[in-house]
N, C-alpha and C positions, 0 to 999 in steps of 0.2 A: 360689555360682557358678552353679548351675542356675537359680536364681530370677532372677538378673541376666540370663542369656541368654534366659529366657522373656519377661521384660519388654522387653528390646531387640527380640526377635523379634516380639512383639505390637505394639510401637510401629511397627516397620518395616511390618508387614502393614496397620496402620491408615493409615500414610502412603501406601502404594500404593493402598489402597482410596479414600482421599480424593482422590488425584490422578486416578484413573480417573473418579470421580463428577464432579469439576470439569471434566475434559476433555469428558465427554459433555454436561454442562450448557452449556459454552461453544459446542459445535458446534450445539446446538439454538437458540442465541440468534439471532434474526433480525437481518439486517444493516439498518442505517439506510438510508433511501432517499437516492439521489443528488440533489443540487441540479439544478434545471432548467438552470442555467448551466454545468454540466460537459458538455463535448463527449465523446460516446462514439465512439471511433475504431475502425476495423477496418483490415485490410490494404489495402483499396481506397481509403479516405479519408485514411489517415495522412499521406502526403506532402503533399497539398493543404492539410490543416489546419495543419501546422507550418511551411509554407514562408514565411510572413511574420509578422513580429512576434515576441514572446516567448511561448512556450508551455511550460507544465509538464505533462509526460505521466506519469501514474502507470501502471506496468505491474503488473497484479494478476491474481488468480484468485479465483473465488467460494469455494473451499474453504480459503483462506488466512486464518487468524485475524489476523495482523498487518495484512493488507490491509483487513480489516473495521475495524480500529482506525484506519485512515487515512481512512475515509469522513467522519467529522466534520471532520477537518482540511481535506480537500479541499473540503467544503461551505463551510467558513468562508472559504477562499481564493477560491472561486468567487463568493461573495456580496460580498466586499470588492473594490471597483473601484479602490482607491487605487494598486494596483501595476501597472495597465495591462498585464495579460497574460491569456492564455487558460489555462484549466485543463481538462485532458482525461484520459481513462482508456482503457487498452487491455487487454482480457482476453487474457492470454497463452495460455490454453488454446484459445481460438477463433481466435487470430491468431498462429500460431506463426512464420509467415514474417517478420513485422516484429520479433517478439521475438528471433528468431535473427539478423536483420540487425544489431540493436543489441547483440547478445551479452548479453541479459538472462538471467542464470543463477540469480539468487535474487530473490524477491519479498517485499515490495513494493520495487520499484526506481522511483525518480522521476528523470526526465531533463529537464533544462532546455534547451530549444532556442531559438535566436535565428536567424530567417530560414532555418530548415531545417537548421541546423548544431547539433550537440550542443555545449553549452557546459559544463555540469556534470552530474554524476551522483551520486545519493544512494541508498543502500541502507538499508532499514529504516524504522521509524516515526520521524517527526520532527514537532515541533510547527509550527503554522501560522506563528508568528513567525520561525522558522528559515527557512522557504521565502520569506516576504516579504522578509527581509533578503537572501537569495540572489538573488531576482528583481530587487530594486532595485539590486543591485551590477552587474548586467549592462548 
């Protein structure tokens, strides 16, 4: 019985250590660069950028790992011109007024706007094909 408890305890300690090491490694991973076609928004430019056409806005923060996972997805969307929409990002840490206005409580949150009005909202990491399908349905 004591040997079984020691083995289980040892495995638990190894699991915690592994989790800690992987978390530190992930935090040190540099983020991929944004595409030049992604519009970077702030509290002052937000309303004018979304007022016409279809715009997908990603609400994110630099410390958020799932937000970093969205970078390649957004880059793919921005480089693909077939969906006739704009792709934009808003840093919620630096632009709290706009994030609060749209009640963004978890990130990443992506909001699809059409002519300045919110049409759909998505929370979490989604693949590019999901967003293309949603954009084309608007």
